[in-house]
DRENLOSE-266418 format. One line per 10 residues: their letters; for each residue x, y, z of C-alpha. Coordinates in steps of 0.001 Angstrom, whole numbers, padded with zeros to 6 digits. Layout:
N
A) X/Y/Z | ...
//
This chain:
679
MNDAIILTTP) 000000/000000/000000 | 002915/002356/000664 | 004058/001904/-002961 | 000603/002952/-004169 | 000778/006069/-001981 | 004213/007026/-003348 | 003156/006619/-006981 | -000220/008384/-006791 | 000132/011150/-004183 | 001620/014529/-005157
GVAADSNGFF) 004372/015911/-002934 | 005524/012531/-001628 | 009273/011869/-001970 | 010267/008207/-002174 | 012749/006866/000371 | 014257/003421/000883 | 012499/000338/002287 | 009045/001632/001445 | 009419/004786/003514 | 008317/008087/002082
HPLGDHAQVS) 008492/011779/002966 | 005017/013369/002813 | 005138/017121/002203 | 008598/017571/003721 | 007998/015386/006795 | 009073/011886/007713 | 006857/009334/009505 | 004109/011905/010191 | 001443/009610/008715 | -001848/008350/010154
YILDGQPVTD) -003665/005294/008837 | -007412/005102/009505 | -008496/001527/008831 | -012272/001046/009025 | -012418/003735/011685 | -009386/002468/013648 | -006654/005141/013929 | -003092/003812/013594 | -000377/006451/013999 | 002611/004118/014449
QRNKVFSTSI) 004864/002924/011629 | 003282/000481/009146 | 006096/-001034/007094 | 008331/-004087/007031 | 011178/-002481/009025 | 009288/-001188/012080 | 006186/-003344/011937 | 004222/-005078/009176 | 002451/-003540/006213 | -001282/-003442/005649
PSNAIQSMEV) -002046/-005915/002792 | -003085/-003980/-000307 | -005437/-006725/-001539 | -007542/-006230/001615 | -008272/-002588/000711 | -011574/-001710/-000968 | -011057/002060/-001194 | -008485/004582/-000014 | -008629/008344/000472 | -005338/010226/000860
ISGSPAAEYG) -005590/013568/002701 | -002548/015823/002358 | -004024/019281/002931 | -005344/020890/006089 | -006516/017969/008261 | -010043/017971/009645 | -010481/018115/013429 | -011106/014359/013620 | -007457/013645/012749 | -004597/014037/015209
DKTSLVINAA) -001118/012811/016253 | 000444/012507/012778 | -001288/014757/010250 | 001136/015433/007403 | -000588/012644/005462 | -003780/010823/006448 | -004674/007509/004774 | -008373/006785/005260 | -008936/003211/004042 | -011936/000903/003969
TRSGLGQKLT) -011331/-002835/003789 | -013160/-005346/001609 | -016268/-007028/002958 | -018180/-010185/002108 | -021508/-008647/003165 | -024151/-009207/000477 | -021761/-011066/-001856 | -021787/-014456/-003474 | -018784/-016731/-003038 | -015845/-015005/-004752
GDFLAKYGSF) -012099/-015348/-004495 | -008772/-015355/-006245 | -005358/-016969/-006050 | -002218/-015412/-007499 | 001249/-017008/-007511 | 004385/-015064/-008425 | 008025/-015705/-009184 | 010717/-013141/-009875 | 014305/-011978/-009688 | 016430/-012627/-006585
GTIGEETTLS) 014563/-015857/-005902 | 011326/-014063/-005127 | 008328/-016344/-004690 | 004956/-015563/-003214 | 001215/-015957/-003255 | -001851/-013799/-002644 | -005232/-015336/-001845 | -008598/-013774/-001070 | -011976/-015366/-000343 | -015265/-013648/000436
AGSSRWGNFT) -018843/-014776/000904 | -021991/-013545/002547 | -025656/-012695/002471 | -027767/-009645/003263 | -027131/-010143/007001 | -023593/-011542/007272 | -020333/-011622/005369 | -016701/-012647/005673 | -013610/-011624/003750 | -010173/-013221/004161
AVNAERSGRF) -006805/-012368/002600 | -003725/-014561/003025 | -000403/-013359/001592 | 003136/-014743/001738 | 006413/-013803/000072 | 010082/-014726/000170 | 012778/-012667/-001524 | 016552/-012559/-001788 | 016274/-008745/-001864 | 013850/-008074/000957
LDTPEFWPMH) 015196/-004619/001869 | 016810/-001888/-000199 | 020496/-002613/000126 | 023654/-000565/000816 | 025227/-002231/-002243 | 023791/-002210/-005762 | 023750/-006001/-005826 | 022233/-007482/-002642 | 024365/-009262/-000066 | 022808/-011146/002856
DAGNTGTVFD) 019306/-009782/002145 | 016930/-012754/002242 | 013632/-012258/003995 | 010074/-013491/004158 | 006730/-012146/005241 | 003290/-013588/005863 | -000036/-011879/006597 | -003524/-013120/007398 | -006360/-010581/007390 | -010000/-011346/008117
RADYQPSGHD) -013068/-009124/008270 | -016375/-010500/009572 | -019630/-008527/009227 | -023019/-009023/010834 | -026032/-006828/010118 | -029037/-008044/012138 | -031232/-005157/011000 | -031225/-002063/008863 | -030195/-000001/011887 | -027328/-002038/013366
AFHLNLMASR) -024072/-003275/011837 | -021138/-005065/013467 | -017730/-005851/012029 | -014576/-007470/013371 | -011142/-007003/011809 | -008409/-009516/012652 | -004846/-009397/011344 | -001740/-011403/012185 | 001564/-010991/010369 | 005239/-011782/010588
NWFQVPNTYD) 008401/-010438/008946 | 011810/-012070/009149 | 014817/-010757/007285 | 018595/-010606/007142 | 020141/-007159/007549 | 021991/-006386/004278 | 025783/-006314/004357 | 028385/-004230/002556 | 031784/-005273/001257 | 033188/-003662/004396
QPRQDQRQKV) 031085/-006100/006512 | 031365/-009432/004639 | 030979/-011734/007680 | 028149/-009942/009437 | 024970/-011957/010078 | 022506/-009615/011795 | 018772/-010378/011478 | 015395/-009034/012561 | 011985/-010562/013257 | 008694/-008678/013632
VSFNIAPGYQ) 005450/-010297/014811 | 002239/-008243/014843 | -001429/-008740/015534 | -004455/-006481/015426 | -007995/-006963/016768 | -010566/-004280/015962 | -014310/-004741/016575 | -016650/-002031/015334 | -020326/-001107/015640 | -022512/001302/013690
RTLDSRTLLS) -026037/002401/014654 | -028219/004294/012205 | -030287/006434/014570 | -032377/007933/011771 | -032008/008801/008096 | -029613/011648/008975 | -027669/010397/012002 | -025016/007695/012334 | -023178/006522/015461 | -019862/004672/015026
VNAFARRDQV) -017856/002980/017781 | -014516/001216/017181 | -012359/-000562/019744 | -008903/-001934/018982 | -005949/-003827/020398 | -002672/-003980/018490 | 000803/-005265/019297 | 004195/-005289/017570 | 007065/-007427/018849 | 010472/-006673/017317
NYYPSRDVLD) 013635/-008721/017875 | 017007/-007761/016430 | 019696/-010450/016570 | 023488/-009999/016336 | 025818/-012424/014583 | 026580/-015655/016422 | 030148/-014423/016744 | 029612/-010796/017754 | 033092/-009877/016518 | 031836/-010604/012976
DSPATLAQDR) 029650/-007512/013335 | 031226/-004243/012203 | 031674/-001577/013415 | 029405/-002623/016287 | 027264/-005506/017458 | 023628/-004759/018269 | 020739/-006550/019915 | 017194/-005410/020527 | 014000/-006769/022048 | 011132/-004305/022111
SLANFGLHAD) 007345/-004351/022033 | 004606/-001821/021396 | 001065/-002555/022601 | -001758/-000165/021750 | -005330/-000303/023084 | -008057/002203/022416 | -011565/003312/021612 | -012802/005717/018951 | -016422/006901/018770 | -018105/009559/016660
LSRVQGRHNR) -021580/010805/015845 | -022374/012174/012377 | -025465/014097/011343 | -026474/015630/008005 | -029092/018359/008216 | -029740/020972/005592 | -026529/022757/004736 | -024648/021171/007603 | -022663/017923/007824 | -021648/017732/011466
KAGLNVTHTR) -019392/015251/013214 | -018224/015014/016829 | -016315/012315/018650 | -013630/011193/021023 | -010565/008982/020933 | -008862/007334/023932 | -005701/005209/023713 | -003199/003515/025991 | 000213/002506/024649 | 002719/000367/026525
LEEEFSLGIT) 006373/000367/025446 | 008984/-002188/026563 | 012542/-001819/025279 | 015828/-003703/025676 | 018852/-002635/023690 | 022574/-003430/023725 | 025540/-002138/021765 | 029242/-002980/021701 | 032002/-001588/019464 | 033815/-004354/017554
DPSYNAPANP) 035998/-002435/015089 | 039279/-001406/016801 | 039746/001433/014305 | 036298/002947/014917 | 037153/004632/018230 | 040948/004352/018189 | 042826/006815/020428 | 044404/008340/017318 | 040997/009328/015915 | 040152/013050/016164
TFLSTLVPYD) 036672/012053/017355 | 037958/009620/020001 | 035641/009214/023011 | 037426/007882/026070 | 034101/007063/027707 | 033277/004704/024842 | 036239/002448/025715 | 034316/000448/028398 | 031911/-000624/025622 | 034644/-001431/023066
LSRGGQPFRF) 034706/-005239/022778 | 037887/-005118/020694 | 039624/-003634/023753 | 038148/-005979/026341 | 035024/-003951/027126 | 031453/-005091/027748 | 028290/-004164/025789 | 026324/-001120/026804 | 022858/-002282/027884 | 019623/-000381/028164
QGGASINQAA) 016289/-001564/029536 | 013215/000583/030039 | 009487/000897/029680 | 006806/003532/029561 | 003052/003952/029385 | 001478/006618/027212 | -002119/007721/027705 | -003852/009912/025168 | -007332/011387/024972 | -008880/013584/022316
AFAQDSVTLG) -012250/015157/021588 | -013308/016940/018419 | -016226/018643/016718 | -016445/019752/013101 | -018966/021003/010580 | -019000/021164/006797 | -021333/023946/005662 | -022500/024289/002073 | -023452/027849/001078 | -024176/027643/-002616
DLTLNIGLRF) -020832/027407/-004418 | -018922/027979/-001171 | -018099/025151/001244 | -016723/025879/004699 | -015084/023307/006973 | -014564/024401/010549 | -013577/022375/013578 | -011914/022275/016965 | -009860/019465/018478 | -008519/019023/021997
DRYDGLTSGS) -005693/016568/022773 | -004227/015452/026077 | -000948/013483/026040 | 000605/011862/029133 | 003733/009800/028562 | 007425/010513/028993 | 006330/014110/028577 | 002908/015661/029058 | 000894/018356/027375 | -002450/019397/025983
AFQPRGAFSY) -003686/021740/023307 | -006770/023178/021672 | -006372/022988/017899 | -008615/025096/015663 | -009001/023900/012080 | -010604/025702/009151 | -010772/025400/005378 | -012859/026608/002445 | -013449/025771/-001201 | -015258/027867/-003802
LLKATNTVIR) -016511/026821/-007226 | -016340/029331/-010079 | -018927/027827/-012397 | -018113/030092/-015315 | -014625/028615/-015678 | -015202/025326/-013812 | -012503/026307/-011318 | -012259/025392/-007643 | -010099/027472/-005306 | -009395/026413/-001738
GGYSRTMETP) -007427/027335/001353 | -007025/026230/004919 | -005343/026647/008276 | -004746/024051/010974 | -003157/024123/014385 | -001914/020678/015392 | -000172/019033/018314 | 002393/016581/016948 | 003387/013555/019039 | 006780/011761/018889
TNENLVASSS) 006960/008332/017295 | 006759/005421/019707 | 009374/003069/018246 | 012470/003167/020528 | 011070/006256/022233 | 012091/005192/025752 | 015752/004642/024874 | 015911/007773/022762 | 014320/009923/025482 | 016968/008694/027926
TGAGGLASNL) 019933/009953/025925 | 019424/013661/026487 | 020537/016564/024318 | 023092/015534/021729 | 022215/011850/021710 | 023695/008631/023028 | 027294/009112/021895 | 027671/012598/023321 | 025689/012032/026500 | 025239/008528/027895
FKGTAQQEPI) 028750/007493/027016 | 030096/010621/028723 | 028387/009666/031960 | 026216/012768/032135 | 022910/011303/030982 | 019696/012474/032493 | 016112/011869/031494 | 015175/014431/028845 | 012049/013305/026995 | 011484/014375/023418
PLGRRNQYDA) 008914/017181/023777 | 005599/017458/021965 | 005470/019406/018728 | 003272/022419/017965 | 002514/023211/014339 | 000834/025931/012297 | -000012/024746/008799 | -001300/026795/005870 | -002622/025321/002639 | -003900/026754/-000629
GIQQSLGRWV) -004856/025198/-003922 | -006638/025436/-007233 | -008346/022790/-009345 | -009079/023368/-013005 | -010730/021144/-015584 | -009849/021533/-019247 | -013049/020586/-020975 | -014114/017122/-019920 | -010787/015527/-020741 | -008147/016799/-018304
LIDVSYFRKY) -008177/017753/-014611 | -005330/019784/-013068 | -004909/020199/-009308 | -002150/022340/-007752 | -001497/022742/-003998 | 000808/024833/-001841 | 001703/024168/001800 | 003685/025922/004505 | 004300/024372/007926 | 005990/025926/010959
TRNAFDFDAL) 006758/023437/013731 | 008248/023955/017158 | 009872/020680/018295 | 009970/018855/014952 | 010501/015096/014670 | 012713/012791/012671 | 014697/009542/012997 | 018347/008783/013659 | 019733/005577/012116 | 022310/003461/013953
FSTPVTFPIG) 025158/002829/011485 | 023760/001054/008389 | 021122/-000963/010250 | 017309/-000612/010246 | 017503/000193/013977 | 016479/003832/014303 | 015659/006174/017152 | 013221/009113/017190 | 014731/012537/017677 | 013455/016076/018089
WRQSKLDGVS) 014773/019306/016580 | 014193/022775/017959 | 012026/023737/014992 | 011388/023149/011308 | 010122/025222/008403 | 008588/023219/005579 | 007002/024487/002397 | 006389/023253/-001087 | 004188/022840/-004131 | 002538/019708/-005470
ARISTVDLRG) 000354/018996/-008485 | -001650/016239/-010137 | -002778/016010/-013769 | -005210/013277/-014815 | -007315/012411/-017825 | -010545/010572/-018415 | -010547/007342/-020402 | -009292/008263/-023886 | -010358/005203/-025877 | -008675/002892/-023412
LRIYATMGHA) -005788/005182/-022442 | -005623/006803/-019008 | -002811/009164/-018009 | -001999/010729/-014672 | 001030/012606/-013423 | 001996/013789/-009948 | 004661/016371/-009167 | 006151/017853/-006041 | 008746/020205/-004600 | 009585/020443/-000903
NARFFGPETG) 011882/022613/001203 | 012663/020891/004502 | 014664/023191/006778 | 015414/022005/010322 | 017072/023911/013156 | 019144/022477/015985 | 019928/021627/018659 | 018766/018022/018623 | 017251/016019/021478 | 017474/012239/021828
GIIFNSNLTV) 018717/009657/019378 | 022188/008285/018755 | 024190/010798/016656 | 027566/009071/016487 | 030350/011410/015320 | 027864/013987/014076 | 027919/017741/014631 | 024301/018424/013673 | 023554/020453/016782 | 022825/024084/015957
GAYRQDHDQV) 021868/026223/012984 | 019702/025527/009961 | 020224/022675/007532 | 018329/020783/004853 | 016971/017449/006004 | 017076/014451/003673 | 013321/014984/003175 | 014225/017999/001048 | 013888/017424/-002690 | 013851/020037/-005413
YQQNVNLHYQ) 011533/018118/-007723 | 009978/014713/-008166 | 007329/013380/-010482 | 005444/010247/-011440 | 003857/009740/-014847 | 001628/006713/-015405 | 000175/005543/-018723 | -002344/002702/-018614 | -003876/001299/-021794 | -006624/-001312/-022023
RSKTAWWTDL) -008889/-001257/-025064 | -011704/-003193/-023369 | -012364/-004884/-020034 | -011385/-008304/-021381 | -008379/-007129/-023421 | -004710/-007182/-022443 | -003476/-004125/-020578 | -000157/-002280/-020564 | 001088/-000066/-017764 | 004130/002244/-017907
TWRYDSGLVV) 005362/004327/-014952 | 008110/006935/-015185 | 009502/008182/-011861 | 011910/011099/-011698 | 013688/012270/-008526 | 016053/015230/-008471 | 017887/013762/-005449 | 017664/013872/-001665 | 020149/015691/000561 | 023396/013849/001424
GAVNNLNDAL) 025192/015131/004511 | 028134/012723/004652 | 030180/014090/001723 | 030307/017869/001808 | 033655/018322/000097 | 036671/016569/-001403 | 038230/015740/001975 | 035064/013894/003022 | 035232/011822/-000175 | 038907/010976/000369
ALTADQQSAI) 038129/009759/003902 | 035698/007104/002628 | 036574/003428/002318 | 037205/001878/-001089 | 033722/000341/-001017 | 032095/003670/-000181 | 034070/005536/-002840 | 033071/002883/-005350 | 029412/003225/-004333 | 029301/006950/-005131
GFDCGSDRAA) 031429/006474/-008265 | 034246/008737/-007023 | 036950/009775/-009497 | 039978/012041/-009506 | 040964/012939/-013036 | 041399/009606/-014831 | 041710/007738/-011522 | 038475/005988/-010565 | 037762/004300/-007235 | 036958/000591/-007130
LTHRIATCPS) 036426/-002095/-004504 | 040116/-002935/-004742 | 041338/000628/-005193 | 040849/003492/-002739 | 041786/007015/-003739 | 043758/008482/-000822 | 044858/011788/-002395 | 043559/013897/-005264 | 045959/016530/-006633 | 043793/017097/-009718
PDYGAERIHI) 041132/019855/-009737 | 039071/017559/-011954 | 037217/015342/-009468 | 033640/014297/-008857 | 031250/011412/-008300 | 028811/009648/-010560 | 025970/009298/-008029 | 026279/012258/-005656 | 027204/015914/-006074 | 030516/016885/-004470
LAPGAENPDR) 030504/020640/-004017 | 033385/022920/-004922 | 035585/024199/-002078 | 033800/026876/-000088 | 030480/026245/-001851 | 029036/023883/000728 | 026252/025222/002928 | 023994/022850/004885 | 021053/025229/004456 | 021402/027035/001148
NPPRTKSRHV) 023512/024618/-000889 | 023601/021085/000553 | 025106/018177/-001402 | 022585/015762/-002923 | 022356/012431/-004649 | 022275/012683/-008434 | 018941/012776/-010212 | 017494/009577/-011628 | 014868/008366/-014086 | 013254/005008/-013325
LDLGVGSDNL) 010865/003233/-015705 | 008576/000362/-014695 | 006660/-001647/-017282 | 003840/-004124/-016836 | 001633/-006128/-019195 | -001118/-008580/-018401 | -004622/-009863/-018720 | -007248/-010205/-015999 | -009284/-012670/-018090 | -006908/-014458/-020443
FRADGVRTVV) -009449/-016842/-021969 | -012418/-014438/-021653 | -014313/-016916/-019488 | -017521/-016109/-017633 | -016738/-018320/-014623 | -013173/-018895/-013492 | -010953/-016209/-015006 | -007234/-016741/-015620 | -004950/-013861/-014630 | -001438/-013390/-016040
RFTVLNLLNQ) 000937/-010494/-015426 | 004546/-009704/-016248 | 006358/-006762/-014685 | 009801/-005221/-015107 | 010903/-002750/-012426 | 013742/-000338/-013199 | 013541/-001247/-016870 | 016751/000624/-017788 | 018667/-000860/-014819 | 019422/002605/-013448
AALYNFLSPF) 022140/002458/-010762 | 021236/005214/-008309 | 021189/005966/-004589 | 018254/006917/-002397 | 020704/008163/000238 | 024339/007765/001258 | 025695/007426/004827 | 022755/009465/006053 | 022678/009748/009870 | 018907/009417/009498
SGTHWIGPRT) 018630/006415/007150 | 022068/005052/006150 | 022949/004038/002584 | 020450/002490/000179 | 020367/001828/-003555 | 017220/001737/-005609 | 016508/-001806/-006808 | 018327/-003163/-009871 | 016287/-004351/-012854 | 013770/-006819/-011466
YQAQIGWSF) 011474/-009222/-013318 | 008300/-010705/-011915 | 005788/-013113/-013462 | 002364/-013827/-011958 | -000345/-016315/-012776 | -003588/-016915/-010972 | -007292/-017526/-011087 | -010296/-015492/-010015 | -013931/-016505/-009623
//
């Protein structure tokens, strides 16, 4: 589902491992699944993904959020799952095989009557390239995932409706290696479950009551190599869990010009965290290093030390109430609302949050103009929050290991967001939608990656200023051809100092700088052609990214300090001398130097705010062909599909040695064939 969001939502910058940056933010996403709010991470690194074949419809909200949405509001995914209510027996089975030993299956089955229904989806996949890797060709990257989703519905009368969502899933994967870590064997396992009963009562023809309860749990285990000295530059272990329980209820009423909604949301989250770290590379914190930390020596296993160990837990209680109204006044629509949040966890706070937006239709030109303002209280992400909130200002390396640590929780964020937009139709053929956003946040959130692993810690920055423009162009069906394009530009300026996290050998403490969410321009263009419903279809997607910010190589000296593998990854050259796995460039007397995959700035030109280095731009083409009814049968239909990702085999980087996400390549050319049956 995250891939669908990246490809269809304007202003969303693609990141590695299915992550994305919505409108200049990272991880500020809420998923509303059949009325259940989920504001924690939903992907294969932190948790498990929501299966896309269980989704019936999906609304993506990227503008001013209504008062009913809180916690993470940069992007809101409001999804309804498939139901068997009122359906005959239907189902499908799809098997797939592809590059890197990828095998998998997707199965759905639904049945019901006017009073009951059940829908089930069972998915499984194994791949030799489970995560985006720090090398172009994957090393030690096998993984598998399995998900079971079930929705049961019961409607005893025309006034009452019950549903129960159940989901259990598991991810297991190897952590990808680099040529600098050939013997490392770190792995991670994630087990999740979700139980969400819901009830709806139609009080009259205008009034609907909805009540949703939920219980959700993620268990994450990170395992070091059997011989911890095979890990480099450090050995890591983690055992953490996140349990979330809650209730959401709202009452909706439509009357005349008004569409009113009021409700409340109450949640309890329990965090349990165990974490250990030990330095294994004797050169990483050698006394001769300029960044040598004497207090790190007790945790240096190569010098006889013992692992640093952390264990902690926390309970987070949240309560929210909201009221909103959508008023239609002819061609003008007003949306006004007020939300109140109370947060009690490692830190505490509350806030009233006014929300307002308008849209106006100019019938003469078929133009819609809109604008909005929202005040929001942003909450820190829960994954590894206890450990990160125990490291204090400057992070683990500059605080805990110096023996001066004290509890300093990551504070709540306060945001003012402004949105404006215009929608214009060109005849009945083309629709153009352009949006502008500006967000000012005090105590802004991000993540801090630990070396090149998927273990990350939430951090807070003093403030952020985000703004940008996004657009979408779409056409109607033009004799079987449909075209849509999304575009976006985002400025992501963050200001130190930083609170929490790890921050090893990093000086990102004060001043303004561009976060790796910042991208000058990105676009997706999709062409889909299918002459008739039973004909073969062809799908072509063109993705362009101008390049995310890279903070690890600001100048020539930074490039010369890299290992041979790292220099080879960026395609570093000095005159006619080119770096390779077996050849490291130690000096560069020539003024003619550069890198194939990142921009190395000229001396004196680097500026973390106004002129940061970036990865090089890239064009990625994906091509798919298939038929959803190969033999044009009326009963059991045969489905065949063939897909090529990265058709031109573009070798490009998402990011490089980022303190927030590490190093990741986009996937090499990948083939996938699918065959299945539907009835």
